[in-house]
N, CA, C, O and the ligand as a Tripos MOL2 file, in Angstrom:
@<TRIPOS>MOLECULE
protein
  257   255    65     0     0
PROTEIN
NO_CHARGES

@<TRIPOS>ATOM
      1 N          27.5420  120.9160  -33.1430 N.3       1 MET1
      2 CA         27.0580  120.9980  -31.7560 C.3       1 MET1
      3 C          25.6510  120.4130  -31.6630 C.2       1 MET1
      4 O          24.8800  120.4590  -32.6220 O.2       1 MET1
      5 N          25.3380  119.8710  -30.5090 N.am      2 PRO2
      6 CA         24.0230  119.2440  -30.3630 C.3       2 PRO2
      7 C          22.9090  120.2840  -30.2790 C.2       2 PRO2
      8 O          23.0290  121.2880  -29.5770 O.2       2 PRO2
      9 N          21.8340  120.0280  -31.0000 N.am      3 LYS3
     10 CA         20.6990  120.9510  -30.9390 C.3       3 LYS3
     11 C          19.6110  120.3650  -30.0520 C.2       3 LYS3
     12 O          19.4170  119.1520  -29.9740 O.2       3 LYS3
     13 N          18.9110  121.2780  -29.3870 N.am      4 LYS4
     14 CA         17.8400  120.8270  -28.4900 C.3       4 LYS4
     15 C          16.5960  120.4800  -29.2820 C.2       4 LYS4
     16 O          16.1190  121.2610  -30.1040 O.2       4 LYS4
     17 N          16.0860  119.2940  -29.0170 N.am      5 GLU5
     18 CA         14.8460  118.9000  -29.6580 C.3       5 GLU5
     19 C          13.7400  118.8350  -28.6190 C.2       5 GLU5
     20 O          13.9590  118.4190  -27.4820 O.2       5 GLU5
     21 N          12.5640  119.2450  -29.0230 N.am      6 THR6
     22 CA         11.4310  119.1610  -28.0960 C.3       6 THR6
     23 C          10.2870  118.3980  -28.7410 C.2       6 THR6
     24 O          10.2060  118.2520  -29.9610 O.2       6 THR6
     25 N           9.4110  117.9200  -27.8770 N.am      7 LEU7
     26 CA          8.3070  117.0960  -28.3470 C.3       7 LEU7
     27 C           7.0970  117.3980  -27.4640 C.2       7 LEU7
     28 O           7.2230  117.5300  -26.2470 O.2       7 LEU7
     29 N           5.9380  117.5030  -28.0810 N.am      8 ARG8
     30 CA          4.7360  117.6900  -27.2710 C.3       8 ARG8
     31 C           4.3110  116.3340  -26.7290 C.2       8 ARG8
     32 O           4.0840  115.3880  -27.4830 O.2       8 ARG8
     33 N           4.2090  116.2590  -25.4040 N.am      9 SER9
     34 CA          3.8640  114.9870  -24.8000 C.3       9 SER9
     35 C           2.9890  115.1990  -23.5600 C.2       9 SER9
     36 O           3.0380  116.2420  -22.9070 O.2       9 SER9
     37 N           2.2040  114.1910  -23.2680 N.am     10 PHE10
     38 CA          1.3210  114.2720  -22.1100 C.3      10 PHE10
     39 C           1.9800  113.6450  -20.8950 C.2      10 PHE10
     40 O           2.5290  112.5460  -20.9800 O.2      10 PHE10
     41 N           1.9280  114.3440  -19.7560 N.am     11 CYS11
     42 CA          2.4740  113.7980  -18.5100 C.3      11 CYS11
     43 C           1.3250  113.4310  -17.5900 C.2      11 CYS11
     44 O           0.4900  114.2720  -17.2560 O.2      11 CYS11
     45 N           1.2860  112.1690  -17.1810 N.am     12 SER12
     46 CA          0.1850  111.7240  -16.3240 C.3      12 SER12
     47 C           0.3640  112.2390  -14.9010 C.2      12 SER12
     48 O          -0.6060  112.3380  -14.1500 O.2      12 SER12
     49 N           1.5940  112.5650  -14.5280 N.am     13 LEU13
     50 CA          1.8500  113.0910  -13.1830 C.3      13 LEU13
     51 C           1.3350  114.5250  -13.0580 C.2      13 LEU13
     52 O           0.6770  114.8800  -12.0810 O.2      13 LEU13
     53 N           1.6500  115.3420  -14.0690 N.am     14 CYS14
     54 CA          1.2030  116.7420  -14.0660 C.3      14 CYS14
     55 C          -0.2130  116.8540  -14.6240 C.2      14 CYS14
     56 O          -0.8640  117.8870  -14.4700 O.2      14 CYS14
     57 N          -0.6910  115.7830  -15.2790 N.am     15 ASP15
     58 CA         -2.0150  115.7730  -15.8910 C.3      15 ASP15
     59 C          -2.1530  116.8920  -16.9140 C.2      15 ASP15
     60 O          -3.1920  117.5490  -16.9840 O.2      15 ASP15
     61 N          -1.1060  117.1090  -17.7070 N.am     16 GLN16
     62 CA         -1.1870  118.1310  -18.7530 C.3      16 GLN16
     63 C          -0.2050  117.8280  -19.8790 C.2      16 GLN16
     64 O           0.7590  117.0810  -19.7070 O.2      16 GLN16
     65 N          -0.4760  118.4270  -21.0300 N.am     17 THR17
     66 CA          0.4120  118.2710  -22.1740 C.3      17 THR17
     67 C           1.3340  119.4670  -22.2610 C.2      17 THR17
     68 O           0.8780  120.6080  -22.1810 O.2      17 THR17
     69 N           2.6250  119.2240  -22.4250 N.am     18 SER18
     70 CA          3.5620  120.3360  -22.5220 C.3      18 SER18
     71 C           4.7000  119.9980  -23.4770 C.2      18 SER18
     72 O           4.8740  118.8510  -23.8890 O.2      18 SER18
     73 N           5.4660  121.0260  -23.8150 N.am     19 GLU19
     74 CA          6.6150  120.8570  -24.6920 C.3      19 GLU19
     75 C           7.7670  120.3100  -23.8680 C.2      19 GLU19
     76 O           8.2460  120.9770  -22.9510 O.2      19 GLU19
     77 N           8.2140  119.1090  -24.1830 N.am     20 MET20
     78 CA          9.2520  118.4700  -23.3710 C.3      20 MET20
     79 C          10.5440  118.3330  -24.1590 C.2      20 MET20
     80 O          10.5420  118.1120  -25.3700 O.2      20 MET20
     81 N          11.6370  118.4700  -23.4410 N.am     21 GLU21
     82 CA         12.9460  118.3450  -24.0780 C.3      21 GLU21
     83 C          13.2920  116.8820  -24.2870 C.2      21 GLU21
     84 O          13.1530  116.0650  -23.3770 O.2      21 GLU21
     85 N          13.7490  116.5540  -25.5000 N.am     22 VAL22
     86 CA         14.1850  115.1830  -25.7750 C.3      22 VAL22
     87 C          15.5570  114.9870  -25.1510 C.2      22 VAL22
     88 O          16.5200  115.6480  -25.5400 O.2      22 VAL22
     89 N          15.6500  114.0840  -24.1870 N.am     23 VAL23
     90 CA         16.8960  113.9080  -23.4600 C.3      23 VAL23
     91 C          17.6580  112.6700  -23.9100 C.2      23 VAL23
     92 O          18.8420  112.5220  -23.6080 O.2      23 VAL23
     93 N          16.9920  111.7940  -24.6200 N.am     24 GLY24
     94 CA         17.7030  110.5920  -25.0390 C.3      24 GLY24
     95 C          17.0420  109.9490  -26.2440 C.2      24 GLY24
     96 O          15.8320  110.0630  -26.4420 O.2      24 GLY24
     97 N          17.8420  109.2790  -27.0340 N.am     25 LEU25
     98 CA         17.3200  108.6350  -28.2280 C.3      25 LEU25
     99 C          17.9990  107.2900  -28.3970 C.2      25 LEU25
    100 O          19.1930  107.2240  -28.6890 O.2      25 LEU25
    101 N          17.2390  106.2170  -28.2160 N.am     26 ASP26
    102 CA         17.8110  104.8970  -28.4240 C.3      26 ASP26
    103 C          17.3410  104.3850  -29.7760 C.2      26 ASP26
    104 O          16.2770  103.7800  -29.8990 O.2      26 ASP26
    105 N          18.1600  104.6430  -30.7800 N.am     27 LYS27
    106 CA         17.7410  104.3090  -32.1440 C.3      27 LYS27
    107 C          17.6720  102.7950  -32.3620 C.2      27 LYS27
    108 O          16.9220  102.3160  -33.2130 O.2      27 LYS27
    109 N          18.4540  102.0580  -31.5920 N.am     28 GLU28
    110 CA         18.4800  100.6070  -31.7900 C.3      28 GLU28
    111 C          17.1270   99.9750  -31.5080 C.2      28 GLU28
    112 O          16.7160   99.0420  -32.1970 O.2      28 GLU28
    113 N          16.4330  100.4860  -30.4900 N.am     29 ILE29
    114 CA         15.1140   99.9480  -30.1720 C.3      29 ILE29
    115 C          14.0160  100.9380  -30.4790 C.2      29 ILE29
    116 O          12.8450  100.6960  -30.1890 O.2      29 ILE29
    117 N          14.4090  102.0730  -31.0790 N.am     30 GLY30
    118 CA         13.4180  103.0560  -31.4970 C.3      30 GLY30
    119 C          12.6820  103.6820  -30.3430 C.2      30 GLY30
    120 O          11.4700  103.8810  -30.4170 O.2      30 GLY30
    121 N          13.3940  103.9990  -29.2710 N.am     31 LEU31
    122 CA         12.7450  104.5760  -28.0980 C.3      31 LEU31
    123 C          13.2670  105.9830  -27.8490 C.2      31 LEU31
    124 O          14.4690  106.2400  -27.9120 O.2      31 LEU31
    125 N          12.3270  106.8970  -27.5630 N.am     32 ILE32
    126 CA         12.6900  108.2790  -27.2680 C.3      32 ILE32
    127 C          12.3740  108.5690  -25.8050 C.2      32 ILE32
    128 O          11.3710  108.0990  -25.2670 O.2      32 ILE32
    129 N          13.2470  109.3500  -25.1730 N.am     33 TRP33
    130 CA         12.9990  109.7710  -23.8000 C.3      33 TRP33
    131 C          12.8370  111.2840  -23.7620 C.2      33 TRP33
    132 O          13.6150  112.0210  -24.3690 O.2      33 TRP33
    133 N          11.8210  111.7340  -23.0450 N.am     34 VAL34
    134 CA         11.6180  113.1740  -22.8960 C.3      34 VAL34
    135 C          11.5640  113.5350  -21.4180 C.2      34 VAL34
    136 O          11.2200  112.7090  -20.5720 O.2      34 VAL34
    137 N          11.9160  114.8020  -21.1190 N.am     35 ARG35
    138 CA         11.8670  115.2470  -19.7240 C.3      35 ARG35
    139 C          10.7610  116.2720  -19.5630 C.2      35 ARG35
    140 O          10.6860  117.2610  -20.2920 O.2      35 ARG35
    141 N           9.8990  116.0030  -18.5800 N.am     36 CYS36
    142 CA          8.7830  116.9050  -18.3110 C.3      36 CYS36
    143 C           9.2940  118.1130  -17.5190 C.2      36 CYS36
    144 O           9.9540  117.9450  -16.4940 O.2      36 CYS36
    145 N           8.9920  119.3330  -17.9890 N.am     37 PRO37
    146 CA          9.4500  120.5410  -17.2880 C.3      37 PRO37
    147 C           8.7120  120.7330  -15.9640 C.2      37 PRO37
    148 O           9.1830  121.4620  -15.0910 O.2      37 PRO37
    149 N           7.5660  120.0870  -15.8120 N.am     38 GLY38
    150 CA          6.7780  120.2700  -14.5980 C.3      38 GLY38
    151 C           7.3180  119.4620  -13.4340 C.2      38 GLY38
    152 O           7.5290  120.0050  -12.3490 O.2      38 GLY38
    153 N           7.5510  118.1410  -13.6480 N.am     39 CYS39
    154 CA          7.9530  117.2740  -12.5450 C.3      39 CYS39
    155 C           9.3680  116.7390  -12.7450 C.2      39 CYS39
    156 O           9.8720  115.9910  -11.9070 O.2      39 CYS39
    157 N          10.0180  117.1230  -13.8610 N.am     40 ASN40
    158 CA         11.3750  116.6570  -14.1650 C.3      40 ASN40
    159 C          11.4470  115.1540  -14.3600 C.2      40 ASN40
    160 O          12.5230  114.5580  -14.2920 O.2      40 ASN40
    161 N          10.3010  114.5500  -14.6020 N.am     41 GLY41
    162 CA         10.2880  113.1100  -14.8310 C.3      41 GLY41
    163 C          10.7580  112.7820  -16.2420 C.2      41 GLY41
    164 O          10.4930  113.5330  -17.1800 O.2      41 GLY41
    165 N          11.4540  111.6610  -16.3890 N.am     42 ILE42
    166 CA         11.9360  111.2380  -17.7000 C.3      42 ILE42
    167 C          11.2350  109.9450  -18.0940 C.2      42 ILE42
    168 O          11.2710  108.9530  -17.3660 O.2      42 ILE42
    169 N          10.5950  109.9780  -19.2620 N.am     43 PHE43
    170 CA          9.8230  108.8160  -19.7090 C.3      43 PHE43
    171 C           9.6310  108.8870  -21.2190 C.2      43 PHE43
    172 O           9.8620  109.9390  -21.8160 O.2      43 PHE43
    173 N           9.2130  107.7870  -21.8490 N.am     44 PRO44
    174 CA          8.8820  107.8370  -23.2750 C.3      44 PRO44
    175 C           7.6630  108.7230  -23.4760 C.2      44 PRO44
    176 O           6.7570  108.7080  -22.6430 O.2      44 PRO44
    177 N           7.6140  109.4990  -24.5660 N.am     45 PRO45
    178 CA          6.5170  110.4360  -24.7860 C.3      45 PRO45
    179 C           5.1840  109.7420  -25.0320 C.2      45 PRO45
    180 O           5.1180  108.6920  -25.6720 O.2      45 PRO45
    181 N           4.1280  110.3500  -24.5100 N.am     46 HIS46
    182 CA          2.7760  109.8540  -24.7580 C.3      46 HIS46
    183 C           2.0760  110.7920  -25.7250 C.2      46 HIS46
    184 O           2.2920  112.0030  -25.6680 O.2      46 HIS46
    185 N           1.2490  110.2650  -26.6040 N.am     47 PRO47
    186 CA          0.4430  111.1420  -27.4470 C.3      47 PRO47
    187 C          -0.5110  111.9500  -26.5840 C.2      47 PRO47
    188 O          -1.0620  111.4370  -25.6110 O.2      47 PRO47
    189 N          -0.7070  113.2280  -26.9450 N.am     48 GLU48
    190 CA         -1.4940  114.1000  -26.0750 C.3      48 GLU48
    191 C          -2.9610  113.6720  -25.9990 C.2      48 GLU48
    192 O          -3.5530  113.2070  -26.9720 O.2      48 GLU48
    193 N          -3.5060  113.8480  -24.8240 N.am     49 SER49
    194 CA         -4.9400  113.7000  -24.5410 C.3      49 SER49
    195 C          -5.4690  112.2660  -24.6410 C.2      49 SER49
    196 O          -6.3250  111.8800  -23.8450 O.2      49 SER49
    197 N          -4.9880  111.4750  -25.5890 N.am     50 THR50
    198 CA         -5.6040  110.1730  -25.8230 C.3      50 THR50
    199 C          -5.5810  109.3130  -24.5740 C.2      50 THR50
    200 O          -6.5240  108.5620  -24.3240 O.2      50 THR50
    201 N          -4.5140  109.4090  -23.7820 N.am     51 THR51
    202 CA         -4.4310  108.5750  -22.5830 C.3      51 THR51
    203 C          -5.5170  108.9640  -21.5850 C.2      51 THR51
    204 O          -6.1010  108.1040  -20.9260 O.2      51 THR51
    205 N          -5.7790  110.2460  -21.4810 N.am     52 ALA52
    206 CA         -6.8060  110.7030  -20.5460 C.3      52 ALA52
    207 C          -8.1640  110.1950  -20.9650 C.2      52 ALA52
    208 O          -8.9820  109.8160  -20.1270 O.2      52 ALA52
    209 N          -8.4080  110.1850  -22.2780 N.am     53 LYS53
    210 CA         -9.7010  109.7140  -22.7610 C.3      53 LYS53
    211 C          -9.8720  108.2260  -22.4830 C.2      53 LYS53
    212 O         -10.9610  107.7720  -22.1340 O.2      53 LYS53
    213 N          -8.7910  107.4730  -22.6410 N.am     54 ASN54
    214 CA         -8.8660  106.0450  -22.3660 C.3      54 ASN54
    215 C          -9.1690  105.7880  -20.9020 C.2      54 ASN54
    216 O          -9.8600  104.8280  -20.5580 O.2      54 ASN54
    217 N          -8.6490  106.6500  -20.0430 N.am     55 LYS55
    218 CA         -8.9040  106.4860  -18.6120 C.3      55 LYS55
    219 C         -10.3890  106.6280  -18.3190 C.2      55 LYS55
    220 O         -10.9420  105.8820  -17.5100 O.2      55 LYS55
    221 N         -11.0350  107.5850  -18.9760 N.am     56 ASP56
    222 CA        -12.4630  107.7920  -18.7590 C.3      56 ASP56
    223 C         -13.2490  106.5480  -19.1470 C.2      56 ASP56
    224 O         -14.2110  106.1650  -18.4810 O.2      56 ASP56
    225 N         -12.8170  105.9270  -20.2420 N.am     57 LYS57
    226 CA        -13.5350  104.7350  -20.7040 C.3      57 LYS57
    227 C         -13.3640  103.5890  -19.7170 C.2      57 LYS57
    228 O         -14.3160  102.8580  -19.4430 O.2      57 LYS57
    229 N         -12.1540  103.4280  -19.1810 N.am     58 SER58
    230 CA        -11.9050  102.3120  -18.2750 C.3      58 SER58
    231 C         -12.6720  102.4830  -16.9680 C.2      58 SER58
    232 O         -12.9490  101.5130  -16.2620 O.2      58 SER58
    233 N         -13.0110  103.7430  -16.6580 N.am     59 LYS59
    234 CA        -13.7820  103.9820  -15.4290 C.3      59 LYS59
    235 C         -15.1380  103.3150  -15.4990 C.2      59 LYS59
    236 O         -15.6950  102.9070  -14.4800 O.2      59 LYS59
    237 N         -15.6690  103.2060  -16.7140 N.am     60 LYS60
    238 CA        -17.0060  102.6350  -16.8770 C.3      60 LYS60
    239 C         -17.0400  101.1800  -16.4110 C.2      60 LYS60
    240 O         -18.0860  100.6770  -16.0020 O.2      60 LYS60
    241 N         -15.8890  100.5090  -16.4750 N.am     61 GLU61
    242 CA        -15.8650   99.1040  -16.0780 C.3      61 GLU61
    243 C         -16.2540   98.9360  -14.6230 C.2      61 GLU61
    244 O         -16.8250   97.9120  -14.2480 O.2      61 GLU61
    245 N         -15.9530   99.9200  -13.8050 N.am     62 GLY62
    246 CA        -16.2890   99.8190  -12.3880 C.3      62 GLY62
    247 C         -17.7090  100.2880  -12.0850 C.2      62 GLY62
    248 O         -18.1710  100.2180  -10.9470 O.2      62 GLY62
    249 N         -18.3900  100.7670  -13.1250 N.am     63 TYR63
    250 CA        -19.7570  101.2700  -12.9350 C.3      63 TYR63
    251 C         -20.7500  100.1350  -13.0220 C.2      63 TYR63
    252 O         -20.7130   99.3580  -13.9750 O.2      63 TYR63
    253 N         -21.6470  100.0200  -12.0400 N.am     64 ARG64
    254 CA        -22.6090   98.9150  -12.0690 C.3      64 ARG64
    255 C         -24.0160   99.3890  -12.3420 C.2      64 ARG64
    256 O         -24.9410   98.5790  -12.3980 O.2      64 ARG64
    257 ZN          5.2550  116.0560  -15.3450 Zn       65 ZN65
@<TRIPOS>BOND
     1     1     2 1
     2     2     3 1
     3     3     4 2
     4     3     5 am
     5     5     6 1
     6     6     7 1
     7     7     8 2
     8     7     9 am
     9     9    10 1
    10    10    11 1
    11    11    12 2
    12    11    13 am
    13    13    14 1
    14    14    15 1
    15    15    16 2
    16    15    17 am
    17    17    18 1
    18    18    19 1
    19    19    20 2
    20    19    21 am
    21    21    22 1
    22    22    23 1
    23    23    24 2
    24    23    25 am
    25    25    26 1
    26    26    27 1
    27    27    28 2
    28    27    29 am
    29    29    30 1
    30    30    31 1
    31    31    32 2
    32    31    33 am
    33    33    34 1
    34    34    35 1
    35    35    36 2
    36    35    37 am
    37    37    38 1
    38    38    39 1
    39    39    40 2
    40    39    41 am
    41    41    42 1
    42    42    43 1
    43    43    44 2
    44    43    45 am
    45    45    46 1
    46    46    47 1
    47    47    48 2
    48    47    49 am
    49    49    50 1
    50    50    51 1
    51    51    52 2
    52    51    53 am
    53    53    54 1
    54    54    55 1
    55    55    56 2
    56    55    57 am
    57    57    58 1
    58    58    59 1
    59    59    60 2
    60    59    61 am
    61    61    62 1
    62    62    63 1
    63    63    64 2
    64    63    65 am
    65    65    66 1
    66    66    67 1
    67    67    68 2
    68    67    69 am
    69    69    70 1
    70    70    71 1
    71    71    72 2
    72    71    73 am
    73    73    74 1
    74    74    75 1
    75    75    76 2
    76    75    77 am
    77    77    78 1
    78    78    79 1
    79    79    80 2
    80    79    81 am
    81    81    82 1
    82    82    83 1
    83    83    84 2
    84    83    85 am
    85    85    86 1
    86    86    87 1
    87    87    88 2
    88    87    89 am
    89    89    90 1
    90    90    91 1
    91    91    92 2
    92    91    93 am
    93    93    94 1
    94    94    95 1
    95    95    96 2
    96    95    97 am
    97    97    98 1
    98    98    99 1
    99    99   100 2
   100    99   101 am
   101   101   102 1
   102   102   103 1
   103   103   104 2
   104   103   105 am
   105   105   106 1
   106   106   107 1
   107   107   108 2
   108   107   109 am
   109   109   110 1
   110   110   111 1
   111   111   112 2
   112   111   113 am
   113   113   114 1
   114   114   115 1
   115   115   116 2
   116   115   117 am
   117   117   118 1
   118   118   119 1
   119   119   120 2
   120   119   121 am
   121   121   122 1
   122   122   123 1
   123   123   124 2
   124   123   125 am
   125   125   126 1
   126   126   127 1
   127   127   128 2
   128   127   129 am
   129   129   130 1
   130   130   131 1
   131   131   132 2
   132   131   133 am
   133   133   134 1
   134   134   135 1
   135   135   136 2
   136   135   137 am
   137   137   138 1
   138   138   139 1
   139   139   140 2
   140   139   141 am
   141   141   142 1
   142   142   143 1
   143   143   144 2
   144   143   145 am
   145   145   146 1
   146   146   147 1
   147   147   148 2
   148   147   149 am
   149   149   150 1
   150   150   151 1
   151   151   152 2
   152   151   153 am
   153   153   154 1
   154   154   155 1
   155   155   156 2
   156   155   157 am
   157   157   158 1
   158   158   159 1
   159   159   160 2
   160   159   161 am
   161   161   162 1
   162   162   163 1
   163   163   164 2
   164   163   165 am
   165   165   166 1
   166   166   167 1
   167   167   168 2
   168   167   169 am
   169   169   170 1
   170   170   171 1
   171   171   172 2
   172   171   173 am
   173   173   174 1
   174   174   175 1
   175   175   176 2
   176   175   177 am
   177   177   178 1
   178   178   179 1
   179   179   180 2
   180   179   181 am
   181   181   182 1
   182   182   183 1
   183   183   184 2
   184   183   185 am
   185   185   186 1
   186   186   187 1
   187   187   188 2
   188   187   189 am
   189   189   190 1
   190   190   191 1
   191   191   192 2
   192   191   193 am
   193   193   194 1
   194   194   195 1
   195   195   196 2
   196   195   197 am
   197   197   198 1
   198   198   199 1
   199   199   200 2
   200   199   201 am
   201   201   202 1
   202   202   203 1
   203   203   204 2
   204   203   205 am
   205   205   206 1
   206   206   207 1
   207   207   208 2
   208   207   209 am
   209   209   210 1
   210   210   211 1
   211   211   212 2
   212   211   213 am
   213   213   214 1
   214   214   215 1
   215   215   216 2
   216   215   217 am
   217   217   218 1
   218   218   219 1
   219   219   220 2
   220   219   221 am
   221   221   222 1
   222   222   223 1
   223   223   224 2
   224   223   225 am
   225   225   226 1
   226   226   227 1
   227   227   228 2
   228   227   229 am
   229   229   230 1
   230   230   231 1
   231   231   232 2
   232   231   233 am
   233   233   234 1
   234   234   235 1
   235   235   236 2
   236   235   237 am
   237   237   238 1
   238   238   239 1
   239   239   240 2
   240   239   241 am
   241   241   242 1
   242   242   243 1
   243   243   244 2
   244   243   245 am
   245   245   246 1
   246   246   247 1
   247   247   248 2
   248   247   249 am
   249   249   250 1
   250   250   251 1
   251   251   252 2
   252   251   253 am
   253   253   254 1
   254   254   255 1
   255   255   256 2
@<TRIPOS>SUBSTRUCTURE
     1 MET1         2 RESIDUE 1 A MET
     2 PRO2         6 RESIDUE 1 A PRO
     3 LYS3        10 RESIDUE 1 A LYS
     4 LYS4        14 RESIDUE 1 A LYS
     5 GLU5        18 RESIDUE 1 A GLU
     6 THR6        22 RESIDUE 1 A THR
     7 LEU7        26 RESIDUE 1 A LEU
     8 ARG8        30 RESIDUE 1 A ARG
     9 SER9        34 RESIDUE 1 A SER
    10 PHE10       38 RESIDUE 1 A PHE
    11 CYS11       42 RESIDUE 1 A CYS
    12 SER12       46 RESIDUE 1 A SER
    13 LEU13       50 RESIDUE 1 A LEU
    14 CYS14       54 RESIDUE 1 A CYS
    15 ASP15       58 RESIDUE 1 A ASP
    16 GLN16       62 RESIDUE 1 A GLN
    17 THR17       66 RESIDUE 1 A THR
    18 SER18       70 RESIDUE 1 A SER
    19 GLU19       74 RESIDUE 1 A GLU
    20 MET20       78 RESIDUE 1 A MET
    21 GLU21       82 RESIDUE 1 A GLU
    22 VAL22       86 RESIDUE 1 A VAL
    23 VAL23       90 RESIDUE 1 A VAL
    24 GLY24       94 RESIDUE 1 A GLY
    25 LEU25       98 RESIDUE 1 A LEU
    26 ASP26      102 RESIDUE 1 A ASP
    27 LYS27      106 RESIDUE 1 A LYS
    28 GLU28      110 RESIDUE 1 A GLU
    29 ILE29      114 RESIDUE 1 A ILE
    30 GLY30      118 RESIDUE 1 A GLY
    31 LEU31      122 RESIDUE 1 A LEU
    32 ILE32      126 RESIDUE 1 A ILE
    33 TRP33      130 RESIDUE 1 A TRP
    34 VAL34      134 RESIDUE 1 A VAL
    35 ARG35      138 RESIDUE 1 A ARG
    36 CYS36      142 RESIDUE 1 A CYS
    37 PRO37      146 RESIDUE 1 A PRO
    38 GLY38      150 RESIDUE 1 A GLY
    39 CYS39      154 RESIDUE 1 A CYS
    40 ASN40      158 RESIDUE 1 A ASN
    41 GLY41      162 RESIDUE 1 A GLY
    42 ILE42      166 RESIDUE 1 A ILE
    43 PHE43      170 RESIDUE 1 A PHE
    44 PRO44      174 RESIDUE 1 A PRO
    45 PRO45      178 RESIDUE 1 A PRO
    46 HIS46      182 RESIDUE 1 A HIS
    47 PRO47      186 RESIDUE 1 A PRO
    48 GLU48      190 RESIDUE 1 A GLU
    49 SER49      194 RESIDUE 1 A SER
    50 THR50      198 RESIDUE 1 A THR
    51 THR51      202 RESIDUE 1 A THR
    52 ALA52      206 RESIDUE 1 A ALA
    53 LYS53      210 RESIDUE 1 A LYS
    54 ASN54      214 RESIDUE 1 A ASN
    55 LYS55      218 RESIDUE 1 A LYS
    56 ASP56      222 RESIDUE 1 A ASP
    57 LYS57      226 RESIDUE 1 A LYS
    58 SER58      230 RESIDUE 1 A SER
    59 LYS59      234 RESIDUE 1 A LYS
    60 LYS60      238 RESIDUE 1 A LYS
    61 GLU61      242 RESIDUE 1 A GLU
    62 GLY62      246 RESIDUE 1 A GLY
    63 TYR63      250 RESIDUE 1 A TYR
    64 ARG64      254 RESIDUE 1 A ARG
    65 ZN65       257 GROUP 0 **** ****
């Protein structure tokens, strides 16, 4: 029987990291899909926090 797998991933919509259920696995291209429990969005998992930090850095580009 299939077992449920979860993955910690960051959701940019919910702006938080949570335990997401792995809903799909495309081994041919090495892509994983996870579902966010907050917004029910399905997307490839993001490493936690790092994306938010990168956003802060990119903000500096608009600073004069
Ligand atoms: Zn979400």
